[in-house]
LOMIMI-161969 format. One line per 2 residues: number of its first residue (from 1); their letters; for each residue x, y, z of N, C-alpha, C, O, CB. Coordinates in steps of 0.02 Angstrom, whole numbers, plus 50000, padded with zeros to 5 digits. Atoms other than C-alpha are relative to their C-alpha. Last residue first. Glycine has a CB too. Layout:
REM residues N
NUM	A	X Y Z X Y Z X Y Z X Y Z X Y Z ~ ...
This chain:
REM residues 162
162	XX	49942 50041 50018 50304 51340 49683 50063 50041 50004 50117 50016 49991 49993 49972 49930 ~ 49938 49960 50001 50150 51408 49767 50059 49955 49985 50069 49905 50019 50011 50037 50068
160	XX	49953 50025 49950 50004 51299 49717 50062 50044 49994 50089 50054 49940 50018 49924 49988 ~ 49929 49983 50009 49853 51361 49625 50041 49972 50057 50017 49960 50112 50010 50075 49995
158	XX	49978 49958 49944 49675 51356 49686 50073 50021 49993 50097 50064 50029 49989 49965 50066 ~ 49996 49931 50020 49605 51292 49522 50025 50048 50053 50023 50109 50043 49934 50022 49977
156	XX	50068 49972 50005 49554 51128 49603 50002 50075 49983 49962 50113 50011 49962 49989 50064 ~ 50052 50031 49959 49735 51089 49648 49936 50040 49994 49931 50097 50018 50022 49995 50074
154	XX	50048 49951 49974 49872 51122 49521 49948 49962 50041 49939 49902 50033 49966 50041 49943 ~ 49963 49956 49955 50029 51024 49474 49956 50054 50030 49982 50100 50062 50058 50031 49963
152	XX	49992 49931 50025 49934 50955 49325 50045 50044 50042 50068 50096 50018 49934 50032 49995 ~ 50004 49991 50072 49923 50765 49336 50022 50069 49976 50055 50076 49924 49931 49986 49976
150	XX	49954 50047 50032 49979 50730 49514 50004 50013 49925 50059 50011 49896 49978 49928 50013 ~ 49932 49975 49989 49891 50887 49573 50052 49955 49968 50100 49979 49938 50014 50006 50076
148	XX	49990 49941 50042 49730 50830 49491 50070 50028 50009 50103 50046 49960 49947 50054 50016 ~ 49988 50025 50068 49746 50659 49573 50012 50058 49952 50055 50054 49908 49941 49957 49975
146	XX	49934 50030 50001 49763 50741 49743 50018 49975 49930 50074 49986 49907 50004 49942 50051 ~ 49952 49945 49996 49613 50852 49710 50072 49973 49999 50115 50002 49967 49988 50042 50063
144	XX	49996 49970 50066 49513 50700 49653 50049 50058 49999 50085 50068 49950 49930 50025 49977 ~ 49960 50046 50040 49553 50613 49817 50009 50028 49929 50062 50023 49900 49968 49930 49998
142	XX	49929 49992 49978 49489 50765 49910 50046 49955 49960 50101 49975 49942 50006 49985 50075 ~ 49976 49934 50022 49326 50768 49811 50074 50009 50018 50113 50034 49977 49958 50056 50033
140	XX	49988 50004 50073 49299 50581 49835 50029 50065 49973 50073 50065 49931 49935 49981 49963 ~ 49939 50040 50009 49320 50603 50023 50017 49994 49926 50076 49999 49908 49991 49930 50032
138	XX	49943 49962 49975 49196 50747 50031 50065 49962 49991 50117 49992 49976 49990 50018 50073 ~ 49981 49945 50045 49073 50656 49918 50062 50037 50024 50107 50052 49984 49943 50049 49992
136	XX	50029 49936 49980 49068 50497 50021 50028 50056 49958 50087 50056 49940 50012 50014 50075 ~ 50030 49965 50057 49122 50346 49920 49969 50067 50018 49940 50100 49975 49949 49957 49968
134	XX	50068 49977 49983 49149 50248 50081 49965 50032 49940 49904 50028 49934 50002 50049 50057 ~ 50002 49927 50003 49299 50152 50012 49928 50022 50012 49882 49992 49984 50028 50028 49932
132	XX	50007 49963 50063 49284 49971 50062 50007 50075 50008 50004 50102 50064 49932 49984 49969 ~ 50037 49938 49991 49354 49877 50213 49996 50039 49934 50047 50052 49903 50034 50044 50054
130	XX	50072 50010 49992 49400 49694 50188 49960 50065 49999 49901 50064 49983 49985 49964 50064 ~ 50027 50036 50058 49575 49717 50118 49924 49998 50004 49890 50005 49953 50029 49929 49996
128	XX	49991 49958 50059 49623 49849 50247 49967 49967 49939 49931 50000 49901 50075 50011 49986 ~ 50047 49945 49995 49551 49749 50392 50003 50044 49939 49951 50066 49913 50014 50042 50063
126	XX	50067 50027 50013 49644 49593 50335 49947 50055 50004 49900 50056 49964 49984 49944 50051 ~ 50005 50017 50071 49806 49691 50324 49931 49974 49983 49901 49994 49933 50054 49949 49980
124	XX	50005 49936 50036 49785 49769 50496 49989 49987 49926 49948 50020 49894 50065 50043 50010 ~ 50068 49974 49988 49746 49597 50572 49991 50067 49964 49937 50082 49940 49986 50008 50076
122	XX	50046 50038 50041 49904 49528 50491 49929 50025 50009 49891 50029 49960 50004 49925 50018 ~ 49992 49976 50069 50007 49666 50568 49951 49964 49954 49922 49994 49909 50073 49990 49976
120	XX	50029 49932 50004 49937 49622 50740 50004 50026 49928 49954 50051 49902 50036 50048 50048 ~ 50072 50005 49995 49971 49436 50716 49966 50068 49996 49914 50074 49963 49980 49966 50065
118	XX	50027 50026 50062 50148 49466 50655 49924 49999 50002 49891 50020 49954 50028 49930 49986 ~ 49997 50074 50003 50187 49574 50805 49971 49979 49932 49935 50017 49900 49960 49967 50060
116	XX	50061 50036 49981 50211 49757 50769 50013 49925 50000 50058 49900 49966 49943 50017 49951 ~ 50039 49960 49953 50349 49887 50752 49941 49962 50029 49911 49983 50079 49976 50063 49966
114	XX	49965 50002 49935 50484 49782 50668 49962 50037 50055 49984 50041 50112 50069 50030 49993 ~ 49995 50070 49978 50371 49743 50520 50035 49994 50067 50024 49945 50103 50037 49959 49947
112	XX	49934 50012 49971 50327 49927 50504 50004 49930 50028 49974 49916 50080 50015 50052 50054 ~ 49998 50021 49930 50173 49927 50393 50072 49991 50022 50113 49966 49983 49960 49934 50011
110	XX	49932 50013 49978 50134 50012 50229 49998 49985 50074 49962 50018 50112 50047 50060 49984 ~ 49984 49982 49930 49966 50010 50145 50072 49980 50013 50101 49936 49981 49952 49965 50050
108	XX	49940 50033 49972 49927 50020 49960 50004 50020 50073 49990 50077 50092 50066 50021 49961 ~ 49993 50063 50038 49765 50060 49867 50063 49962 50021 50076 49907 49997 50002 50015 49925
106	XX	49930 50022 50008 49708 50194 49986 50001 49935 49963 49959 49891 49973 50035 49993 50069 ~ 49999 50050 50053 49528 50248 49954 50072 49978 49985 50092 49970 49928 49966 50027 49936
104	XX	49949 49983 50049 49568 50394 50068 50001 49955 49939 50040 49966 49893 50067 49999 50032 ~ 49994 49928 50014 49420 50403 50187 50046 50015 49941 50035 50064 49905 50026 50035 50060
102	XX	50063 49964 49994 49358 50223 50201 50005 50073 49978 49963 50096 49940 49977 49998 50072 ~ 50046 50019 50054 49514 50134 50136 49938 50045 50001 49919 50072 49949 49978 49926 50007
100	XX	49962 49992 50063 49646 50221 50242 49956 49983 49941 49959 50016 49889 50062 49955 50001 ~ 50007 49931 50022 49514 50235 50379 50039 50014 49935 50018 50055 49894 50025 50048 50054
98	XX	50067 49989 50026 49504 50046 50391 49990 50071 49974 49959 50081 49922 49949 49986 50055 ~ 50008 50041 50061 49692 50024 50406 49931 50011 49969 49925 50019 49909 50010 49925 50017
96	XX	49966 49964 50055 49705 50171 50527 49996 49960 49935 49995 49989 49881 50074 50013 50019 ~ 50035 49939 50018 49571 50091 50637 50034 50037 49943 50000 50060 49896 49995 50046 50061
94	XX	50057 50017 50043 49650 49919 50633 49964 50063 49977 49943 50068 49919 49951 49953 50037 ~ 50052 50035 49963 49815 49984 50700 49942 49986 49952 49944 50007 49894 49977 50041 50062
92	XX	49971 50025 49938 49982 50052 50640 49948 49969 50046 49964 49947 50101 50036 50056 50037 ~ 50050 50022 49951 49949 50096 50460 50035 49971 50061 50088 49940 50055 49952 49949 49969
90	XX	49966 50035 49946 50057 50201 50344 49947 49981 50051 49912 50025 50077 50058 50044 50031 ~ 50009 49976 49932 49949 50247 50195 50041 49957 50048 50042 49895 50042 49925 49999 50020
88	XX	49973 50046 49949 49988 50229 50011 49995 50032 50068 50012 50091 50078 50074 49981 49984 ~ 50016 49967 49938 49880 50319 49882 50019 49951 50055 49979 49909 50076 49924 50022 50005
86	XX	49997 50036 49937 49955 50265 49718 49981 50047 50057 50002 50104 50059 50070 49969 50013 ~ 50060 50040 49992 49899 50341 49554 49998 49960 50064 49947 49930 50081 49992 49954 49943
84	XX	50061 49964 50016 50069 50405 49504 49940 49953 50005 49940 49899 49976 50004 50032 49930 ~ 50033 50027 50060 50203 50302 49590 49935 50038 49989 49892 50040 50033 49988 49923 50007
82	XX	49968 49969 50058 50308 50404 49713 49968 49978 49935 49980 50008 49882 50075 49984 49999 ~ 50036 49939 50019 50184 50356 49849 50034 50038 49943 50007 50088 49919 49994 50045 50060
80	XX	50062 50018 50035 50256 50180 49853 49963 50062 49975 49935 50062 49920 49954 49959 50046 ~ 49983 50028 50065 50429 50246 49897 49936 49984 49960 49931 50003 49902 50042 49935 50008
78	XX	49975 49945 50043 50364 50358 50036 50015 49974 49930 49996 50005 49881 50063 50032 50031 ~ 50057 49959 50018 50263 50215 50110 50021 50056 49953 49988 50070 49903 49966 50029 50063
76	XX	50038 50040 50047 50415 50101 50106 49938 50038 49976 49920 50035 49918 49980 49934 50032 ~ 49968 49994 50065 50520 50234 50188 49962 49963 49947 49958 49985 49889 50071 49973 50004
74	XX	49999 49931 50024 50398 50247 50333 50030 50007 49930 49999 50035 49885 50040 50044 50048 ~ 50054 49987 50048 50356 50064 50356 50002 50069 49971 49969 50082 49921 49935 49989 50034
72	XX	50048 49953 49972 50466 50056 50511 49938 50009 49957 49886 50028 49982 50032 50067 50011 ~ 49989 49991 49929 50575 49904 50476 49948 50044 50033 49916 50024 50081 50068 50028 50012
70	XX	49930 50001 49985 50501 49860 50308 50007 50010 50075 49961 49994 50113 50040 50054 49961 ~ 49978 49997 49931 50330 49840 50235 50075 49995 50004 50109 49970 49959 49968 49945 50042
68	XX	49928 49993 49998 50229 49856 50077 50021 50006 50073 49985 50035 50114 50026 50060 49958 ~ 49974 49997 49931 50052 49794 50052 50076 50002 49996 50107 49957 49968 49975 49938 50044
66	XX	49931 50014 49985 49961 49822 49888 50015 50007 50074 49983 50045 50110 50045 50046 49962 ~ 49974 49956 49948 49785 49812 49822 50072 49982 50012 50096 49931 49988 49957 49995 50066
64	XX	49933 50009 49972 49706 49737 49667 50014 50052 50053 49990 50108 50050 50053 50004 49945 ~ 50005 49982 49930 49536 49709 49585 50067 49985 50033 50086 49927 50040 49941 49962 50036
62	XX	49986 50056 49954 49583 49700 49402 49995 50026 50071 50024 50078 50088 50070 49969 49986 ~ 50062 50026 49973 49499 49830 49291 50008 49941 50046 49959 49908 50064 49954 49981 49945
60	XX	50025 50053 50045 49652 49862 49183 49936 49968 50026 49910 49921 49996 50054 49946 49992 ~ 50016 49968 50064 49685 50028 49270 49973 49950 49949 49936 49968 49904 50062 50035 49972
58	XX	50062 49962 49991 49675 49935 49436 49979 50034 49935 49919 50036 49919 50009 50052 50055 ~ 50057 50045 49993 49804 49808 49378 49934 50039 50006 49886 50024 49971 50008 49956 50062
56	XX	50010 50033 50065 49926 49939 49315 49939 49954 50003 49897 49955 49958 50063 49959 49979 ~ 50030 49951 50046 49903 50041 49474 49986 49969 49932 49932 49980 49904 50045 50061 49993
54	XX	50068 49987 49976 49935 49890 49587 49965 50047 49951 49908 50035 49932 50001 50030 50072 ~ 50041 50056 50021 50086 49840 49481 49927 50008 50023 49881 49989 49987 50028 49934 50028
52	XX	50013 49992 50072 50161 50013 49503 49954 49944 49976 49908 49956 49937 50067 50000 49960 ~ 50048 49945 50008 50144 49998 49692 49981 50009 49927 49922 50019 49911 50028 50065 50029
50	XX	50065 50024 49975 50231 49828 49693 49946 50054 49990 49891 50038 49967 50005 49982 50075 ~ 50025 50051 50046 50372 49891 49582 49932 49973 50022 49888 49963 49980 50050 49942 49994
48	XX	50024 49966 50060 50392 50049 49686 49972 49950 49950 49921 49962 49919 50057 50041 49968 ~ 50063 49967 49984 50402 49946 49845 49971 50036 49940 49911 50035 49928 50009 50049 50058
46	XX	50050 50050 49983 50536 49827 49781 49931 50032 50009 49882 50010 49980 50020 49962 50064 ~ 50021 50035 50061 50634 49966 49696 49946 49948 50014 49898 49943 49976 50060 49965 49967
44	XX	50037 49960 50049 50634 50076 49851 49977 49961 49938 49918 49966 49920 50042 50057 49978 ~ 50072 50007 50009 50673 49941 49982 49970 50039 49941 49918 50017 49916 49966 50020 50062
42	XX	50034 49935 49996 50862 49925 49968 49927 49992 49982 49909 49959 49933 50034 50051 49954 ~ 50045 49984 50055 50965 49768 50000 49963 50066 50015 49963 50091 50071 49949 49943 49988
40	XX	49981 49938 50035 51114 49772 50118 49952 50018 49944 49964 50066 49906 50071 49994 49972 ~ 50006 49942 49955 51049 49646 50245 50018 50066 49967 50006 50119 49996 50043 49990 50060
38	XX	49940 49960 50014 51022 49520 50104 49995 50063 50042 49956 50108 50026 50007 50017 49923 ~ 49980 49949 49952 50897 49382 50143 50066 50032 49979 50116 49998 49968 50007 49970 50070
36	XX	49959 50024 49945 50835 49289 49991 50022 50059 50044 50019 50117 50023 50062 49962 49974 ~ 50007 50072 49994 50706 49305 49855 50038 49971 50059 50022 49918 50085 50024 49966 49936
34	XX	49941 50042 50013 50687 49492 49873 49985 49926 50008 49938 49907 50043 50057 50021 50046 ~ 49943 49992 49956 50521 49582 49860 50058 49954 49983 50056 49920 49931 49979 49989 50071
32	XX	49952 49957 50035 50394 49601 49720 50064 50010 50041 50106 50051 50024 49969 50068 49984 ~ 49946 49975 49958 50284 49458 49779 50051 50038 49958 50078 50011 49910 50035 49942 50037
30	XX	49941 49989 50042 50121 49430 49688 50052 50035 50042 50041 50090 50068 49982 50041 49935 ~ 49946 49959 49972 49982 49356 49792 50058 50002 49951 50081 49951 49926 50023 49972 50068
28	XX	49942 50012 50043 49818 49293 49717 50055 50048 50023 50046 50109 50019 49982 50011 49923 ~ 49972 49944 50038 49695 49294 49860 50057 49976 49955 50091 49927 49970 50026 50055 50048
26	XX	50026 49995 50068 49593 49144 49913 50026 50057 49959 50002 50069 49903 49928 50004 50003 ~ 50064 49964 49998 49614 49152 50102 49972 50014 49930 49922 50048 49922 50008 50066 50038
24	XX	50049 50045 49969 49750 49019 50095 49931 50031 50004 49881 49996 50006 50024 49980 50070 ~ 50016 50051 50049 49844 49131 49974 49948 49952 50027 49901 49932 49991 50064 49962 49979
22	XX	50044 49969 50051 49834 49275 50096 49980 49950 49946 49923 49950 49923 50035 50060 49968 ~ 50065 49983 49971 49902 49170 50240 49953 50027 49947 49895 50005 49942 50008 50051 50056
20	XX	50036 50062 49985 50043 49091 50140 49930 50014 50026 49881 49982 50004 50039 49958 50052 ~ 50019 50030 50064 50097 49257 50068 49960 49936 50011 49909 49925 49978 50062 49986 49957
18	XX	50057 49963 50026 50095 49335 50241 49975 49970 49935 49915 49964 49924 50018 50074 49990 ~ 50059 50022 49962 50208 49200 50312 49937 50034 49973 49884 50003 49968 50009 50016 50075
16	XX	50013 50071 50016 50336 49231 50174 49938 49975 50036 49896 49941 50006 50061 49957 50018 ~ 50027 50005 50068 50324 49419 50191 49982 49928 49983 49929 49915 49954 50051 50027 49950
14	XX	50070 49978 49997 50349 49415 50380 49967 49991 49932 49910 49967 49928 49995 50074 50023 ~ 50036 50056 49969 50509 49317 50352 49925 50015 50006 49883 49972 49993 50029 49984 50070
12	XX	50000 50059 50043 50570 49447 50229 49962 49941 50030 49921 49910 49996 50071 49980 49985 ~ 50064 50033 49995 50516 49600 50328 49996 49935 49961 49941 49911 49946 49947 50045 49977
10	XX	50030 49992 49934 50680 49685 50371 49934 49962 50007 49914 49945 50063 49988 50073 50014 ~ 49978 50051 49953 50767 49615 50217 49964 50002 50067 49956 49951 50100 50075 50007 50011
8	XX	49929 50010 50006 50663 49723 50101 50019 49946 50051 49976 49908 50073 50041 50066 50012 ~ 49963 49985 49940 50478 49713 50077 50074 50001 49982 50093 49984 49926 49985 49949 50056
6	XX	49928 49986 50007 50350 49701 49940 50029 50016 50069 49995 50044 50112 50013 50058 49951 ~ 49964 49987 49938 50173 49638 49917 50074 50013 49985 50101 49990 49934 49993 49942 50049
4	XX	49929 49991 50015 50048 49644 49774 50035 50017 50066 50014 50062 50102 50012 50056 49946 ~ 49964 49961 49950 49878 49574 49820 50074 50001 49981 50107 49949 49976 49990 49970 50072
2	XX	49928 50005 50009 49761 49513 49683 50033 50048 50050 50015 50106 50055 50022 50018 49926 ~ 49967 49937 50012 49583 49491 49743 50075 49987 49991 50103 49941 50021 49987 50050 50058
C-alpha cells in the first residue's frame, strides 16, 4: 500500500522512524513533510499535500492512505480535511483508529506526536492500515451524505441553513 505522510517540525523525528517502519513492512512511503528541522515551519501545506496525494492515488485506483501528525494532531486533521474527498480522523488509541476505518472509511488519520509515545502512535497507525471499512449500509449512507455536501452544499435533499 502507498502511505502518504506529513508533519511539521513537531513530528520530524517521529516521521523518520515511521518511514523506516512502514517501508520495512512493505509499504511505499511518500513523505510530504519538511526535509530538516525548522521550528517556524507551518503544517498546513505539508498536510494538504499529503491528503491531496491520497485522493489522487485513490481516484487512480491506487491503494493509498495518509498519516499526518504534529504536536496535537488537531490542526493537521483540520488541514487534511480541507481537501475534497478526504475523511481525516484524529486518533488517540487503537479503537479510534479502527473505528475511523470501520465506520467512516477514513483515508487519512492525524496523530498528536507530542501526545503519545512512538510505540503507541505506531500501533494506532498499524491498526488504521490493517482495518478495513465495514461497508455497512448506514455508514456508507453517511459517507455519501458528506460527499454530497462537499459537491453540492446540500445533504440528501434536506437542505442546509446558510
